[in-house]
N, C-alpha and C positions, 0 to 999 in steps of 0.2 A: 283297265281292269288288272288288278294286281295280282300276281301268281303271290300265294301264302309262303310264308320261310318255310322252307321243308326240315329247316336244323333246330331243334330243342335249344334254347339258349341254357347254357351252366349257370349254376349260380355262381356269385361274385363272393372273392374274400376279399375284395374291397369295402371300406364302410360305407354303410350306404348313407344318404344324405338328404335332406328336403329336397323335393321335386321345386320348389320355387327357387333353392341357393344355385342358380346356373352358373356354368364357367364364364368366366368374366376377364376384360382385361380394362385396369382401372386407372385413371390420373389422380394422384395424390396430393394433397395440401400442397407438397413440395415441388411439384411441378416434375415430378418424375413418376414412372408406371410401375405397377405390378399385376402380376395374375394371381385371380383367386379362383382355387377349386376349392368345393363344399366348404366355403366359408373364413380357407386358410390360405396364406403365401402361399405361391409355389413356383417352382424353379423347374423347368422342362429341361432333365438330363436323359435325352433321347438319343436315337437311332434311326437312319434310316435303311430299309433295306434297300434292293436295287428295283429297278422298274416291273420288270414282272415276275416280281416274288409271292403277291399278293395270294397266294394257290396252297391248297392243302399240304402236299409235299412239301414246298419251299420254306412254308411259315413253320412245318414241323421242326424244319433245320435251324429256323431262325429263332425261336420264343428259348432255346436252351443260350442261345449268343448273348440275348438281353439280359439274360441272369448273370452271365461270365461278365458284361459289362458293369452291372451294377446299375442299369438303365430304371429309369420309373416311368418314361415315356415310350410305346412305340410308333413310328411313322409310318405309315403304310398307305399306298395307294388304292384308291376304288374307280373302276373303268366304266366309264360311261355304256362301251360295246358291250359290257357283259350286265350290265344292270339291265340294261335297255335292248336285248337283243333284235326285240321288232317294235315300229312306233308305238306307244302308250301301254305297249304292254312290259311290266315291271318284276325283277327276280332279284330279290335282295339274300339271297342262300350266301353269294360269298360277302357278304358285310355279316352276317350273322355269324359265319365260321371265324371272321376276324374279331368280334366283339368276343366271342366264346373263347379264344386262343387267349386274348389278352387278358381276360377276366381270370381264366385258371392261371395264369403268370403273373396276378398282381401287375399290372400293366395300366396305365392311362393310355389313352389313343389319340393323336392326330390324324385323321382323314385325309388322304390327298387328293383331289377331285381331276382324275386324269380325262380330260373331254375334248373341248375344240382345241385347248393347245396342251402340248407337253413337248417342251425344247425345242419351241420356235416352230414347231410342226402339226400334224391333227390326226396323228397315227393311232390316237386310241380314239375316236370318233367311231361311233356305230357304222357299219357296212351300207347300212340303208342310208346312210348320211354322206358317206363317201362314194357311193354309186349315182346318186342322184345330185349330177352337177349343175343341172337348172335350177332346181328349187333349193339346193345347199351350193352356192358359188363358191370356188375358189377364187383367191388374190390373183393378179394377173401381174408378170414383172413389165418391165418397160416397154418391152418387145412385143405386150399383148399375150403371152404365154401364159397356162395355167402352170401354178406352183402348189406345191405340197401343205397348202396352209388354206385354211376356211376362210372366205370372205368377212372382216369385223363388221361390215354396213352391212351387212344380211340382216334384217329384222327376223326371218325367218328361222335362222340359224340360231339365232339369240334367243329365242323363244324355243326352240326344241331343247336347246343347252338349260337353260335356265327350269322349265318344265322339270327335266331330269333331276336338276340336281336340288328342286324344292320336295321333289317325291323323295328322295333319299333323305332329305332332311326330315321330312314327317314320317320316314321309317324310324328314324333315329330317335324323334319325340318319344314315337310308341312303344320302343323297346329299350331304351337305355336313360330314359329321361329322371328316372329314379336312382341310377347305378352312376351317372355321369361318368362313364368309362370313355367317351370321346367328350375330349376336352377343349377341341380346338379344330378346325376344318381349313384346308388348303384347297383356294379356287383357283382352278388349272394350276399348270405346271411352270416355269419359266416363260410365259407367255409374251408373244411377237413373231417375227416374221422372218425366218430365214430364208435366203434367195431372190429377197427384193426389200428394199427400204419401207414400201407402200404397196398400197395396192391400187394399180394403174388402170384398173377397169375403167370403161366409159364412165358410169354410174360414181366408180369415185373420183376420178378425174373432173367431173362436174361438181362435186362436193368439194374439192380442193380450189376450185378457179374461186368458189362462194366466197362471201366474207367467214371468217372465222368464228365462231359463236364468241358475242357480246362477253357473256357471263365470265367465259374462259380466259380474254385477253385482259380482262379487269381484272380477276383474282390473279395473273401474272405480272401486271402491271406494262402489257405490250399494248402498243398503240391498234387501233381499232384497222380492218383492213381484210384484203384476202390472206390465204395462209402465208404466202409469199412475202406481203408488205407488213403482215405482222410480225411474223418468224425469222423471215431473212431467208436466202438461198440455202445456207447452210443447216439450219434447225428446220426447215420449213416441212420435209418432206415426213421427218421421223417425228416431229410435235403432230403432225395430221397422224400418224400412224398411233402414236401415243393416244391422243385425245380417242377415235372410235373403239381400241382394244380395250381402255380404262370403260368406256362408257358402257361398252357389252359385258362386262367382268362385274363391274358394280350392279347390272341389271341382274345378273345372275345370281351373284351374290344377295341382291335386295329380295331375290323370290325364296333364297333359301333361308334366310332370315326370317318370313313373314310365318314361314311354319314352324322353326325352331331355332332362337337365336342364339346361336353358339359364335365364337370370338372365331373371326375370320381374317385370312391374311393372304397374301400375294407374293411369293419367291419371285426372286429376280435374277436372271443369266447375267452377270455384271459386264461392264464394258470396260473397266479398268485394267489397264496391260493390254488393249486391244482398241485403245482410242484415235490409233495413226489408221485403223482400217475403217471401211465404209459400214454403217449401220446397215444388217441382214446379212455380212460376209461374215466377220469373228463374232457377233452375239447377232439375237433375233433382236430386229428395230420395232420400236414400238411399245418393248417391255417398261417395267418402271425404274431404267437405269437412272444412274445419279444426274444426269444432265435433264431427264426430262421428269425430275421427282418431284418439282414442286408441282408440276400438271397432274400429275397421278394424285396426290394429294388435295389436291383441288377438287377431284372430279370422281371420287372415291370416296362418300359419305357413309357406305355400307361397309366397307375394308376398314376393320379394325388396325393391319400394322402393313407396310411394305416389308419384305425380309429377305433380304441379301443371302444367296448362296455364295457364301466366301469361300473361295481356293485358292485365294492370294495366297503367294507362299512365302513372300519376305514379309519381315513384321513390321516392318513401318506402314506397306502397301494393305496389310492385313488390318493394322489400325484407322489404317486413313478409311476404308469401308466401316470400319462400327461405327468412325464418327459422322459420316455421313448419312447412315441411315437411323443412326441414335439421335434423333432429333426432339425439340420438345413438341414437336406436332405428330411424333411417329415412336412410338414404343419399340424397342430394339428386339428383334428375335434371329436367332441364326438357324435356319430350319435344316441348312445343308453345310457341311464342312469338310476338315479333312482329319482321315483316322492317323493312327499310329502317333508317333512320340511329338511331332508337331502340332498336331490337334492338341494333345495334352497341355503345352506349354499355352498355347493362345486361347485357350478355355480361360486360363485366367486372364488375359486381358479382357475377354465377354464380358464375363460375368464380374469380376471384380472393377475394372477400371471404366468398360463402358456400360454397365449396368445391364446387360441383355439376360431377360427371360427364360430364352431358351439356349442351349447348344447339345447341337445333333448331329453327328458325323453321317457320311452317308457311305454305303456300301457294306453294313452290318456283316451281310451273308456273301460277303465276296469270297471267292474260291483264288486262292494264290497259287500260279503255277509253281511246277515245283524248282524251275531252275531263276523265280523270280528274284531280283537282289531283298526283297521284304519275305520273313515268314510269315506263315499263318497267325502263328501268337504273337506275333509283334506288330500285328494290327491294331491290338488295343493298347499297346503299351503307353502305359501313362496314364489312359482316359480311363481304363478300369479302377486305376488307384485314384485317380481325381473323382469319380462317379459315387466309391464306395465310403469314401471322406468326407465329400459335402451333401450326399442325399440324406442324412438325418436332420442336417443345420438348414434346409431349403428356407425356413421359417426364416430363423434369425439372419440368412445372407440376405434374405429380399427386406427385411428391416433395415439393415445396415446401408442396403442402397437406397431406400427412400432418403436416410439420414446424410448420404454421401460419406460415409465414414468409412470407405475402406479404401487401402491402396495396396498396390501389387508391384512385386518386383519379377521379373522372369528373365532368363538366362537367353543371351542372345552370340552370335559370334563375336569375340572379343569382350564382351559384357560381361565382366564376373563379379564386379560389385555395383550395388544402386544403393541410394539415400532416398527415404520418403522423410518428410518433414510435416511436424505436426506443430500445435500452438507452442506444447514445451518441451518439447523432446523430438531428436531425430531417430529414427531408425535406420540401420545400416545392413542391408543382405548381401552376403558373401556366397557366392557358388565354387565350389570346391574348397580346396585346402588353403587356408590363410596362407600366404609365404611374402617374407620382404621384397622390396623390389624398389626402382628409381623413385623416390620421392615419397614413400611411402608402404604400408601395408594391402597388399591384395590377394584375390581370390585365384587357384590356381584352373579353376574352370572346372567341369566335368567333362568324361568320356563324350558322353550324347548330348550334352546341354539340355538335361533334366531337372535344373535347376528351377523351382517356382515357389514363390511365398505370397501369401495374400494378410495384410495387416489390417485389422479396424479398431478404432478409438471407440472405446465403449462409453456409454454416457456422455456425461460432460469432462471436458478437458480436468477439471479440477480431481476426477476420480483419480486419475493417470493410471486407468487401466487398460489392455488390450488384448485382441483376439487374436491369434496367429493359427495360420495353418501353413504347411509350407511341405516340401520335398526336398531333398539334395540341398538344402541351403543352411546358411547359419544368420541368424538375428540378432544384432546388438542393438543396443538404447544408447543414448548421451543425450545431454541438456542442448537442445536448441542450437543452432550456430549463433551467436550474438550476447549467448545468457552469460551473465556473470558467474553461473556454477558451471563447473567442469565435469562432474562426475555422476553418472546416474548406475543405481543397484536395483536388483530386483528385489522388493519386499516379498513378494510371493509369485511361485511360478506352478500352476497347476495343469497336469498334464491330463487328460480327460475326453468326452466326446459329448457329443447329444444322444439325448435318449428320451422318446416321445417328448422334441421341442422342450426338453430341461436340461442344462449342463450340468453334467455326474463327472466330479472330480476322482481317476484314479489312482494319482498320486501326487506327492508334491516334490517336484526338482527343486534340487539345491546343491552345494559343491561342486564337483567336477562339471555335472550336468548344465550350470549356469554362470561359471567362473567366467567364460570367455562368451557367451550369450547364450541362447535355447539354439541346439542344433536337430534340426528335422531331417530324420531318416529317408532312403528312396522309398519306403512305404507310405511315407507322410504322416502326419498326427496334427491335432489340435493340443495346445498351448492357451493358458489365459494367465497374462500377468499382470502384476500390480508394481509399481515404480515408484521411485523418492530420485530426487536430485540434490547434489549437496556440491 
């Protein structure tokens, strides 16, 4: 029996769309991916609230922050323990409140299903699941002791989770299939197990001693045999965990899609920078970490994307994660990442270089202590500027992603000048004030390494047109290295923006504004240029 929602949903300010035009993630003819919402390309410029913030008082605080960030999407959890407080009795009042708040604030939603797994443990499962360890067994560690993780081999638990998720999706279809406020679902949260690398219960040990599934070993080009024989002693336990967790989650997603087939993804607590420690210690074992990503992709046909929660701090490591998860068989989403100035720089890598379909820092509503080295207003440093500048151009950026027409330049420690190579031209991006140095002219760098630029070649190379956006940077062009031509000039430089998907020029730049190149201020801007080499 379902308890009818008590909250009347408010009218939306979002544009209504045909009920048949569901949000979707599609692979294009170029082999890349794009997200479509109401029939138009869409980039998630979002943010995620803290884990226990999906409540009225906390959301009342969060909604204005989304506006301050210039976000277009809110990522907000939905708790299994709240929507099914008693077995089979569903209450979607909390979900309806989230929908109502998002609509009033002109935001799309990605809902996060906190159920069997949340950060490698079981804390958001209902009390009636937690208390009945006979019906809903927990994993056991090597010593045979129960841990705070539900066993992924339990069909009873899996059925209960899938039934609740299907009920949620059925409700969303009833109340949101016309508006499409909810555009995507996260199935579980950072699944896997802390405290143990796999389940060591008697039933799990029996399965582990059996032959690994033939379909799986064939898909991964492994030899047939037991888990140990197929995967070896270093990989077998984690692969076993990954297989049963991914099977479980695919079942949940499939049940939800049977009711309302929104795009669905699984997020990942990464193992990178922790790989010297054992799975289950530094990261949840069995989650879709890079070492078992092939297994997850082979075993989760109902999941549209495996998405890394990217908190790697060094830029080389951050880009490595984007590369590993932005695969031909996996659209790249970044559902959790770093707030502040670092996140602002890394966003350019994600969107421009690796064609991510989302960028969403975690902890939008975090409260910074008075003695903390980062001030509250600095949490959004740079990111709000990014979102404000890019939000009107999401369709154009998506189109340029499909054409692989974008290159980025991001300032890093000791990196103050970067060159991009095009068919006829080289572009050079300088951060800080150009100054002479040994062997040439170099940028001084900015105080807080805030320089970042995105450059896209428009139409064909013969058009010699480029679209530029950037912050705290200077962009120059010259004939491509090796060309007989030696100089380049701007035939035109239009400063402007995108309005309703169309470019609008606000002024023409010339004279001092283009003599040394196109200068981009701290607040950022768009410029469209046409070049001539001579």
